[in-house]
C-alpha positions in Angstrom: 0.3 0.3 0.2 2.8 2.4 1.3 4.4 1.5 -2.5 1.3 2.0 -4.2 0.8 5.6 -2.5 4.6 6.1 -3.0 4.2 6.4 -7.0 0.9 7.7 -7.0 3.2 10.8 -5.8 6.0 10.4 -8.0 3.6 10.6 -10.6 1.8 13.6 -9.3 5.2 15.7 -9.0 5.9 14.9 -12.2 3.1 15.7 -13.4 3.6 19.3 -11.5 6.9 19.2 -12.7 6.1 19.1 -16.1 3.3 21.6 -16.1 4.7 24.2 -13.9 7.2 25.4 -16.9 4.4 26.0 -19.3 2.1 27.8 -16.2 5.5 30.0 -15.4 6.2 30.9 -19.0 2.2 32.0 -19.6 2.5 34.0 -16.0 6.0 35.6 -17.6 4.4 36.8 -20.6 1.3 37.7 -19.3 3.3 40.4 -17.0 5.5 41.2 -19.7 2.9 43.0 -21.6 2.2 46.4 -21.2 -0.7 47.5 -19.1 -3.1 49.9 -21.1 -6.6 51.2 -19.5 -9.3 52.1 -22.0 -12.4 54.3 -20.3 -15.2 52.2 -22.2 -15.3 49.5 -24.3 -15.1 50.9 -27.9 -12.1 51.9 -27.1 -10.7 49.2 -25.4 -11.3 47.0 -28.7 -9.8 49.6 -30.8 -6.7 49.4 -28.5 -6.2 45.5 -28.7 -6.6 45.6 -32.3 -3.5 48.4 -32.9 -1.5 46.2 -29.5 -2.3 43.2 -30.3 -0.3 40.4 -28.4 2.0 42.9 -26.7 -0.2 44.8 -24.5 -2.8 43.7 -21.9 -5.8 46.2 -22.0 -8.6 46.6 -19.2 -11.6 48.7 -19.8 -13.3 50.9 -16.7 -16.3 51.0 -18.1 -17.4 47.5 -19.6 -19.9 45.7 -21.9 -23.3 47.8 -21.9 -22.0 50.2 -19.5 -22.6 53.7 -19.6 -19.8 55.9 -19.6 -22.0 59.2 -19.4 -23.1 57.9 -15.4 -20.0 55.9 -14.8 -19.4 55.5 -11.0 -15.4 54.3 -10.8 -14.5 51.7 -8.2 -11.5 51.8 -6.1 -10.3 48.6 -8.7 -10.8 51.2 -11.3 -7.8 53.4 -9.2 -5.3 50.1 -8.5 -5.9 49.7 -13.1 -4.6 53.4 -13.4 -2.1 53.6 -10.9 -0.7 50.1 -12.7 -0.9 51.4 -16.2 1.6 52.4 -18.4 -0.7 54.0 -21.0 -4.2 55.5 -20.4 -6.5 56.0 -23.3 -9.6 58.3 -22.9 -11.9 59.7 -25.4 -12.2 63.4 -24.7 -14.6 65.5 -25.7 -16.3 65.7 -22.5 -17.6 61.8 -22.5 -15.9 60.9 -19.3 -16.8 63.6 -16.9 -15.9 61.4 -13.6 -12.3 60.3 -15.0 -10.3 63.7 -14.0 -10.8 63.2 -10.2 -10.1 59.3 -10.2 -7.0 60.1 -11.7 -6.0 62.2 -9.6 -7.2 60.1 -6.6 -5.4 57.3 -8.1 -1.8 58.8 -8.4 -1.9 57.4 -12.0 1.3 59.0 -13.7 0.9 57.3 -17.0 1.1 59.5 -20.7 -2.6 59.7 -21.8 -3.7 59.6 -25.0 -6.8 61.5 -26.2 -8.3 59.0 -28.9 -10.0 62.0 -30.6 -6.8 64.2 -31.2 -7.5 65.6 -34.6 -11.1 64.8 -34.8 -13.5 68.0 -36.0 -16.0 67.9 -33.2 -19.9 68.4 -33.7 -21.7 71.1 -32.0 -24.9 70.0 -30.2 -27.3 71.6 -27.8 -28.2 70.2 -24.7 -30.4 72.2 -22.3 -30.2 75.4 -23.8 -26.7 75.2 -24.1 -23.8 74.1 -26.9 -21.4 71.5 -26.2 -19.1 68.8 -27.9 -20.8 65.8 -29.0 -18.3 63.1 -27.8 -19.7 60.0 -29.8 -17.3 60.6 -32.6 -16.7 56.7 -32.9 -19.8 56.5 -34.6 -18.1 57.4 -38.1 -15.7 55.1 -39.3 -13.6 57.6 -40.9 -13.2 59.2 -37.4 -12.6 55.4 -35.5 -9.5 55.2 -38.1 -8.5 58.5 -36.3 -8.8 56.9 -33.0 -6.4 54.2 -34.6 -3.9 56.3 -35.4 -3.7 58.1 -32.6 -3.9 54.4 -30.5 -0.7 53.4 -32.5 1.4 56.5 -31.9 0.7 56.3 -28.2 1.6 52.7 -28.0 4.9 53.7 -30.2 5.8 56.2 -27.8 5.6 54.0 -24.7 7.0 51.1 -26.2 9.3 51.5 -28.6 10.5 48.5 -28.8 7.2 47.5 -30.2 7.1 50.2 -33.2 6.9 47.7 -35.8 4.6 45.8 -34.1 2.4 48.5 -33.7 2.1 50.1 -37.2 1.9 46.4 -38.7 -1.1 46.0 -36.7 -2.3 49.7 -37.6 -1.9 49.4 -41.2 -4.1 45.6 -41.2 -6.8 47.3 -38.9 -7.5 50.1 -40.7 -7.6 48.8 -44.3 -10.2 46.2 -42.1 -12.0 49.6 -41.5 -11.6 50.8 -44.9 -13.9 47.9 -46.3 -15.9 48.3 -43.3 -17.1 51.8 -44.4 -17.5 50.5 -48.0 -19.8 47.7 -46.5 -21.9 50.3 -44.8 -22.3 52.2 -47.5 -23.3 49.8 -49.6 -25.6 48.3 -47.1 -27.4 52.0 -46.7 -27.7 52.8 -50.7 -30.6 50.2 -49.8 -32.4 52.6 -48.2 -34.4 55.4 -49.8 -33.5 58.8 -48.8 -37.3 59.6 -47.3 -36.7 56.9 -45.0 -33.8 57.9 -43.9 -35.0 59.4 -40.7 -35.1 58.0 -37.6 -35.9 57.9 -33.5 -33.3 57.0 -31.0 -33.2 56.9 -27.6 -30.3 59.8 -27.2 -28.3 61.7 -29.2 -25.6 59.6 -29.8 -25.5 59.1 -33.5 -25.0 62.6 -35.1 -21.6 61.4 -36.5 -22.8 58.4 -38.0 -26.1 61.0 -39.4 -23.2 63.3 -41.0 -21.1 60.7 -42.4 -23.9 58.4 -44.0 -26.5 60.8 -45.0 -29.6 60.2 -41.9 -30.9 62.0 -39.8 -31.2 61.0 -36.0 -33.6 62.7 -33.4 -33.5 62.0 -29.8 -35.7 62.6 -26.7 -32.8 63.0 -24.9 -29.6 65.1 -24.9 -26.2 64.0 -25.9 -25.6 62.6 -22.7 -27.8 59.9 -20.9 -27.9 61.8 -17.6 -30.4 64.7 -19.5 -33.6 62.8 -19.2 -36.6 64.2 -21.8 -39.2 66.3 -20.7 -42.9 65.7 -21.4 -42.5 68.5 -24.1 -39.8 67.4 -25.9 -41.9 63.7 -26.1 -45.0 65.2 -27.7 -43.1 67.1 -30.0 -41.3 64.5 -31.2 -44.1 61.8 -31.5 -46.2 65.4 -33.6 -42.7 65.1 -35.6 -43.1 61.3 -36.5 -46.7 61.9 -37.6 -46.0 64.8 -39.5 -43.0 64.3 -41.2 -43.8 59.7 -41.5 -40.6 58.4 -39.5 -41.0 55.2 -40.1 -38.9 54.0 -37.0 -38.1 54.2 -33.5 -34.8 52.4 -31.9 -33.9 51.2 -28.8 -30.4 51.7 -27.4 -28.4 49.0 -25.5 -27.0 51.5 -22.8 -30.9 53.3 -22.4 -34.2 52.9 -20.5 -36.1 51.9 -23.6 -39.8 52.8 -21.9 -39.0 56.5 -23.2 -38.5 54.9 -27.3 -41.4 52.6 -26.5 -44.2 55.1 -25.5 -43.0 57.2 -28.6 -43.7 54.1 -30.9 -47.1 53.3 -29.5 -48.7 56.8 -29.7 -46.9 57.6 -32.9 -47.5 55.0 -34.8 -43.8 54.2 -35.6 -42.2 50.5 -36.1 -40.1 49.7 -33.1 -36.6 48.4 -34.8 -33.9 46.5 -32.9 -31.7 47.5 -30.7 -28.7 50.0 -31.8 -25.1 50.0 -29.8 -24.4 53.2 -28.8 -21.7 53.6 -26.3 -20.7 50.4 -25.4 -20.3 46.7 -26.9 -22.3 44.0 -26.1 -21.0 41.2 -24.0 -18.4 38.4 -25.8 -21.5 36.5 -26.4 -24.0 39.2 -27.9 -24.1 40.9 -31.5 -21.5 43.6 -30.8 -18.8 42.2 -28.6 -16.4 44.0 -31.5 -16.2 47.6 -33.0 -16.8 45.7 -36.8 -19.4 44.0 -35.2 -21.1 47.0 -33.1 -21.4 48.9 -37.1 -22.5 45.7 -38.7 -25.4 45.2 -36.2 -26.2 48.7 -36.2 -26.4 48.4 -40.1 -28.5 45.2 -40.3 -30.9 46.7 -37.8 -31.2 50.0 -40.1 -32.0 48.1 -43.2 -34.0 45.3 -41.3 -36.3 48.4 -40.5 -35.8 50.7 -43.5 -35.8 49.2 -46.7 -39.5 48.1 -46.8 
């Protein structure tokens, strides 16, 4: 019996000895990756495509999360403190970020992904401000990618060739996506390119692809629609015969449903505006997010 136990012990020790180097190698590889923090899931996905195997990207606001009203956690401060690069959208999207960075003691360089993009001006509660949702235009997303690439090269010059190659390949993929979007939207008659969304997140998309989006909420989900706003939109739908109302993955669907019920407009599928879906959802990456949104738009409007 003792001999049998000894044999089992030796076998277990052999297995552990065989596995441990592999585990140590995996742990070492993970430890050697450049820690990057992105403020929200869309930006994190772009960073992963540019950074590839050299980076470990953490997204502070996760899938289906709302960056407008996000409440940071102590864990977020730890991630920022450990980061070698911080990626932010800018244009007023992350109103909570400055306080979090200050509290975390983070020293990493900050890349503003919207640098070089001409911001749209928006009116919200009687004030003129900047629309932060620039990623909804694929040409703008390409500028995000270039800024991310340059930021990674600055903090990790040894990976410059890899970052440039990854960015070039991904930019080509975005060029193809842009052609795909334009071809799909060509099937929608111009008179049907006017829809209602939950909050005003698609202005850059509308400008790039000749669409008009009307929202009962402002540019931020913090702005609630008034009864007067809802009544005005219902009248507008009836007058202009706007065909569809679309829900969003990050906002309360009740206002959109009420507008649809009282106006007779069709409720379209869910559009992804400020966040990706979880990995098992329809929009786990930026490319799939855009494809999902086009699928929902064309399904409701091409009739």
